[in-house]
C-alpha positions in Angstrom: 32.2 -36.4 7.2 31.6 -36.7 3.5 28.0 -36.6 2.2 27.1 -38.5 -1.0 24.4 -36.8 -3.0 22.3 -38.8 -5.4 21.1 -37.1 -8.5 17.6 -38.0 -9.6 17.5 -38.6 -13.4 16.0 -35.6 -15.2 16.5 -33.3 -12.2 18.7 -30.3 -12.6 21.3 -30.2 -9.9 23.2 -26.9 -9.7 26.2 -25.7 -7.9 29.9 -26.5 -7.5 32.7 -26.6 -5.1 32.8 -25.7 -1.5 30.0 -23.4 -0.5 30.3 -20.5 1.9 27.3 -21.3 4.1 27.0 -18.8 6.9 29.2 -16.2 5.2 26.8 -15.2 2.4 23.1 -15.6 2.1 21.6 -16.5 -1.3 18.5 -14.2 -0.9 18.1 -12.0 -4.0 17.0 -11.8 -7.6 19.5 -13.8 -9.7 19.9 -14.0 -13.5 21.8 -16.6 -15.5 25.0 -15.0 -16.8 26.9 -18.0 -18.4 27.0 -21.7 -18.8 29.8 -24.1 -19.4 29.8 -26.0 -21.7 27.9 -23.3 -23.7 26.2 -25.9 -25.8 24.1 -26.9 -22.8 22.8 -23.4 -22.1 19.4 -24.3 -23.7 19.1 -27.2 -21.2 19.4 -25.0 -18.1 16.0 -24.9 -16.5 16.2 -21.7 -14.3 17.2 -18.5 -16.1 15.8 -16.2 -13.5 15.6 -17.1 -9.8 14.3 -15.1 -6.9 15.2 -16.4 -3.4 13.3 -14.6 -0.7 14.5 -14.1 2.9 11.6 -16.1 4.2 12.7 -19.3 2.5 10.5 -19.1 -0.6 11.6 -19.0 -4.2 10.1 -18.0 -7.5 11.7 -18.9 -10.9 11.2 -18.6 -14.6 11.8 -22.1 -16.0 12.1 -23.2 -19.6 9.8 -26.2 -20.3 9.0 -27.3 -23.8 10.4 -24.1 -25.2 8.1 -22.0 -23.1 8.7 -19.9 -20.0 6.8 -21.3 -17.0 6.6 -19.8 -13.5 7.8 -22.1 -10.7 7.6 -21.5 -7.0 8.1 -23.3 -3.7 10.5 -23.3 -0.8 14.3 -23.4 -0.5 16.9 -24.3 2.1 20.6 -23.3 2.1 23.0 -24.9 4.5 26.7 -25.9 4.3 27.0 -24.9 0.7 23.9 -26.9 -0.4 20.8 -25.3 -1.9 17.6 -27.3 -2.1 14.7 -26.0 -4.1 11.3 -27.8 -3.5 8.6 -26.7 -5.9 5.0 -26.7 -4.9 4.4 -29.7 -7.2 6.9 -31.7 -5.2 9.8 -31.6 -7.6 13.1 -31.2 -5.8 16.4 -29.8 -7.1 19.5 -30.2 -4.9 22.5 -27.9 -5.6 26.0 -27.4 -4.2 26.4 -23.6 -4.1 29.3 -21.2 -4.1 28.6 -17.5 -3.5 31.3 -15.1 -4.3 31.2 -11.5 -3.1 27.9 -9.8 -3.0 26.7 -10.5 -6.5 27.9 -13.8 -7.9 26.6 -17.4 -7.4 28.2 -20.4 -9.0 26.2 -23.5 -9.5 26.9 -26.9 -11.1 24.7 -29.8 -12.2 25.0 -33.1 -13.9 22.8 -33.4 -17.0 22.9 -36.7 -18.8 26.2 -37.5 -17.0 27.8 -34.2 -18.0 28.8 -31.6 -15.5 27.2 -28.2 -16.2 28.7 -25.0 -14.6 26.5 -22.0 -14.3 27.2 -18.5 -13.1 24.3 -16.3 -11.8 24.5 -12.6 -11.1 22.5 -10.9 -8.4 20.3 -8.2 -10.0 19.0 -7.0 -6.6 18.7 -8.1 -3.0 15.3 -9.1 -1.6 14.0 -7.7 1.6 12.7 -9.8 4.5 9.0 -10.2 4.5 7.4 -7.7 6.9 10.3 -5.3 6.8 8.8 -2.1 5.3 
């Protein structure tokens, strides 16, 4: 069964290809490593993204040339990552995780496909596991 995904104008949709849901978990601290086309790097909203084991996320987002903190919840299933910020803004992504430390994302910005590579800086621990 094929799922059609609608992209809401102005919303950044990340991720490409077939995800490896169930094989790799996205929990960890991720940093943007590269963007194609490179001219759109300044338009990428999330440069640093932390996905916690408990389904919450924290991110540094560029808004109006300033870094803003964003947080909320996320879900990852069948190669789709959905971030829902506390203000209600939702970003849906098709994710591809390679190995232990690379996550490839894609979005459509003004009708153009944007490919992003994130690298895991560190793994996050499950809440309550000390």
